[in-house]
C-alpha positions in Angstrom: -25.6 16.2 30.5 -29.0 17.7 29.8 -29.0 21.8 28.7 -31.0 23.6 31.9 -31.8 26.5 28.9 -34.6 24.6 27.4 -37.6 25.2 28.8 -38.9 21.7 29.1 -35.7 19.1 30.2 -36.5 15.4 29.3 -37.7 13.2 32.1 -36.6 10.4 30.8 -33.3 8.4 30.8 -32.2 5.2 29.8 -31.4 2.8 32.6 -28.7 0.2 33.3 -30.1 -2.6 30.5 -30.9 0.2 27.6 -34.4 0.7 28.6 -36.3 3.8 28.6 -37.5 5.0 32.0 -39.1 7.8 33.9 -36.6 9.2 36.2 -37.4 7.9 40.2 -39.3 5.2 38.4 -38.6 1.7 37.6 -38.8 -0.1 34.6 -41.7 -1.4 35.5 -43.2 1.6 36.9 -42.4 3.6 33.6 -44.7 0.5 31.9 -48.0 1.2 34.5 -47.6 5.0 34.6 -47.7 4.9 30.8 -50.5 2.9 30.7 -52.5 4.9 33.1 -51.8 7.9 31.6 -53.5 6.9 28.2 -56.9 5.5 29.3 -59.5 7.1 29.0 -61.9 8.4 31.4 -64.1 5.6 31.0 -65.2 2.9 33.7 -64.1 -0.8 32.6 -67.4 -0.9 31.1 -66.9 1.5 28.5 -69.6 4.4 30.2 -68.7 7.5 31.1 -66.8 8.1 34.5 -68.7 9.9 37.3 -67.8 13.1 38.1 -66.7 13.9 41.6 -67.5 16.9 43.6 -65.7 19.4 42.0 -66.4 18.4 38.4 -63.3 16.1 38.6 -63.9 12.7 36.2 -62.9 9.6 39.1 -61.5 7.2 36.9 -60.0 3.7 37.3 -56.5 4.0 38.5 -56.1 7.6 39.1 -55.0 7.3 42.4 -52.0 4.5 41.5 -51.6 7.3 38.7 -51.2 10.3 41.5 -49.1 7.6 43.1 -46.2 7.8 40.7 -46.5 10.8 39.5 -45.7 12.1 42.9 -42.9 9.6 43.3 -41.5 10.3 39.7 -42.1 14.1 40.6 -39.9 14.3 43.7 -37.0 12.1 42.0 -37.3 14.5 39.1 -37.0 18.2 41.2 -34.3 16.4 43.0 -32.4 15.5 40.0 -33.5 19.3 38.6 -31.9 20.7 41.8 -28.6 19.1 41.5 -27.9 19.5 38.2 -28.1 23.5 38.6 -26.2 22.9 41.8 -23.5 21.1 39.2 
């Protein structure tokens, strides 16, 4: 069990075959998320990615990263709520 007194509880757990995965994601999704998270804000051609109307860069794979993050974040919040209730 993870101590909830710590300000930043871990977001990973070990799955049934011993692989480290993000809560709410499969091993494959965790690998994909980490790959996307580590990408620089560059286009496939190696140039700086363009900026949107708010001045934020638009990277390849950003939508998929957001989708995976939302799935993980929802599962993590549910896990935190359950842990607090126990």
